C-alpha positions as CSV (number, residue, x, y, z in Angstrom):
1,M,-15.3,-2.7,-12.3
2,I,-18.8,-2.8,-13.7
3,G,-19.4,-6.5,-12.9
4,T,-18.9,-6.1,-9.2
5,P,-22.1,-4.2,-8.4
6,V,-24.0,-6.6,-10.6
7,A,-22.6,-9.6,-8.7
8,I,-23.4,-8.0,-5.4
9,G,-27.0,-7.3,-6.5
10,M,-27.4,-10.9,-7.7
11,A,-26.1,-12.3,-4.4
12,R,-28.4,-10.1,-2.4
13,Q,-31.4,-11.1,-4.5
14,L,-30.6,-14.7,-4.1
15,G,-29.9,-14.3,-0.4
16,L,-26.4,-15.7,-0.7
17,P,-23.1,-14.4,0.6
18,E,-21.6,-11.7,-1.6
19,E,-17.9,-12.7,-1.3
20,P,-18.0,-15.7,-3.7
21,F,-19.8,-13.6,-6.4
22,I,-17.2,-10.8,-6.0
23,L,-14.3,-13.3,-6.2
24,A,-15.8,-14.9,-9.4
25,V,-15.9,-11.4,-11.0
26,L,-12.4,-10.6,-9.9
27,F,-10.8,-13.8,-11.1
28,G,-12.8,-13.7,-14.3
29,A,-11.6,-10.2,-15.1
30,N,-8.0,-11.2,-14.5
31,M,-7.9,-14.3,-16.7
32,S,-6.0,-12.8,-19.5
33,Y,-3.6,-15.6,-20.4
34,A,-4.6,-16.6,-23.9
35,T,-3.3,-13.7,-26.0
36,P,-0.4,-11.2,-25.7
37,M,-2.9,-8.3,-26.3
38,A,-4.9,-9.2,-23.3
39,Y,-2.7,-7.3,-20.8
40,K,0.2,-4.9,-21.1
41,T,2.7,-7.2,-19.3
42,N,2.0,-9.9,-21.8
43,L,3.2,-7.6,-24.6
44,L,6.3,-6.7,-22.7
45,V,7.2,-10.3,-22.1
46,M,6.4,-11.2,-25.7
47,N,8.9,-8.7,-27.0
48,A,11.6,-9.3,-24.4
49,G,11.4,-13.1,-24.6
50,G,11.0,-13.4,-28.3
51,Y,7.6,-15.2,-28.0
52,T,5.0,-15.5,-30.8
53,F,1.3,-15.2,-30.6
54,I,0.8,-18.9,-30.8
55,D,3.1,-19.4,-27.7
56,F,0.5,-17.5,-25.7
57,V,-2.4,-19.5,-27.1
58,R,-0.6,-22.8,-26.5
59,V,0.0,-22.1,-22.9
60,G,-2.8,-19.6,-22.1
61,V,-5.8,-21.5,-23.3
62,P,-5.1,-24.6,-21.1
63,L,-4.2,-22.3,-18.2
64,T,-7.5,-20.5,-18.6
65,F,-9.5,-23.7,-18.5
66,I,-7.5,-24.9,-15.4
67,V,-8.2,-21.7,-13.5
68,W,-11.8,-21.7,-14.6
69,G,-12.4,-25.3,-13.6
70,A,-10.7,-24.8,-10.2
71,L,-12.7,-21.8,-9.4
72,A,-16.0,-23.4,-10.6
73,W,-15.3,-26.2,-8.2
74,L,-13.6,-24.3,-5.3
75,L,-16.0,-21.4,-4.8
76,P,-19.1,-23.6,-4.3
77,V,-17.2,-25.9,-2.0
78,M,-15.7,-23.1,0.1
79,Y,-19.0,-21.2,0.4
80,G,-21.5,-24.1,0.4
81,L,-23.4,-22.9,-2.6
């Protein structure tokens, strides 16, 4: 991942622990809920389950915001940032 070395460099320059920065990059890279094209498994489920594009948007966009909000709150609380 190209974002991980950047996150590590930022953490070191700020004198903060590297782990929360790495976790932010990892979770951000895996938040592919909003479209069926975002990940291969989404396309497989779309075809097998008979879902449409809008089904992924309807469920994926709120899920993306929930995960984003939870991580934005949880990482600073866990690591005292």
